[in-house]
C-alpha positions as CSV (number, residue, x, y, z in Angstrom):
1,M,-1.6,-24.4,-3.2
2,K,1.9,-25.5,-4.0
3,D,2.5,-28.1,-6.8
4,Y,5.5,-29.5,-4.9
5,L,6.6,-30.6,-1.5
6,E,9.4,-29.0,0.5
7,L,11.4,-30.7,3.2
8,S,9.6,-28.6,5.8
9,D,6.3,-30.2,4.6
10,L,7.6,-33.7,5.3
11,F,9.9,-33.2,8.3
12,G,8.8,-30.0,10.0
13,E,12.2,-28.5,9.1
14,K,12.2,-24.8,8.2
15,S,13.6,-23.8,4.8
16,L,16.4,-21.3,4.6
17,D,13.9,-18.7,3.4
18,E,11.7,-19.4,6.4
19,R,14.6,-19.1,8.8
20,M,15.8,-15.9,7.3
21,L,12.3,-14.4,7.5
22,D,12.0,-15.6,11.2
23,L,15.2,-13.7,11.9
24,A,13.9,-10.6,10.2
25,I,10.7,-10.8,12.2
26,R,12.7,-11.1,15.5
27,L,14.8,-8.1,14.7
28,K,11.8,-6.1,13.7
29,G,10.4,-6.9,17.1
30,Y,13.6,-5.5,18.7
31,R,13.3,-2.4,16.5
32,K,9.7,-1.8,17.5
33,K,10.5,-2.4,21.2
34,M,13.1,0.3,21.0
35,G,10.4,2.6,19.4
36,L,12.4,3.0,16.1
37,T,10.9,3.4,12.7
38,Q,12.6,1.7,9.7
39,L,14.0,5.1,8.7
40,Q,15.4,5.7,12.2
41,L,17.0,2.2,12.2
42,S,18.5,3.0,8.8
43,D,20.0,6.3,10.1
44,R,21.3,4.6,13.3
45,S,22.8,1.6,11.6
46,G,24.1,3.1,8.4
47,V,22.2,0.4,6.4
48,P,20.2,2.0,3.5
49,Y,16.5,2.5,4.2
50,G,15.5,0.3,1.2
51,T,17.7,-2.5,2.6
52,V,16.1,-2.3,6.0
53,K,12.6,-2.5,4.3
54,L,13.7,-5.4,2.1
55,F,15.2,-7.3,5.1
56,E,12.1,-6.9,7.2
57,R,9.9,-8.1,4.3
58,T,12.0,-10.9,2.9
59,G,14.8,-11.7,5.4
60,R,17.4,-11.0,2.8
61,I,20.5,-9.0,3.9
62,S,24.2,-9.1,3.8
63,V,26.1,-10.4,6.8
64,E,27.7,-6.9,7.2
65,G,24.2,-5.3,7.1
66,L,22.9,-7.8,9.6
67,W,25.8,-6.9,12.0
68,H,25.1,-3.1,11.6
69,I,21.5,-3.6,12.4
70,A,22.3,-5.9,15.4
71,I,24.7,-3.3,16.7
72,A,22.1,-0.5,16.3
73,L,19.5,-2.6,18.1
74,E,21.9,-3.4,20.8
75,C,21.7,-7.2,20.3
76,D,25.1,-7.7,18.8
77,D,26.1,-9.8,21.8
78,Q,23.6,-12.4,20.4
79,M,25.5,-12.3,17.1
80,D,28.7,-12.9,18.9
81,A,27.2,-16.0,20.6
82,L,25.8,-17.3,17.3
83,F,28.6,-19.8,16.8
84,S,30.7,-20.9,19.8
85,R,34.3,-21.9,19.3
86,P,34.7,-25.6,18.8
87,K,36.0,-27.5,21.8
88,V,39.5,-28.8,21.3
89,T,40.6,-32.0,23.0
90,A,44.0,-32.6,24.4
91,D,44.6,-35.2,21.6
92,E,43.9,-32.5,18.9
93,I,46.3,-30.2,20.6
94,R,49.0,-32.8,20.6
95,R,48.4,-33.5,16.9
96,G,48.6,-29.8,16.2
97,L,45.0,-29.3,15.0
């Protein structure tokens, strides 16, 4: 049992570590659905095997490595949609923002 409370304990919000691990679990599901081993994903993505293993276990990876894995798993379109461009109003255009 933890000796401290986290925000997720109080408000149901996920911590950054939990969110990163959730992402790793989802991408692991894509990998398995494609019938790839971690080694095959490593070969296909160019991401070192140890990095793939670490990512799936902890959720830790560089943004570049995440992109390479997403491309290899054919879900890079979801990465492209991650952040939409902010909407610009006519007033902002007039002000040059």
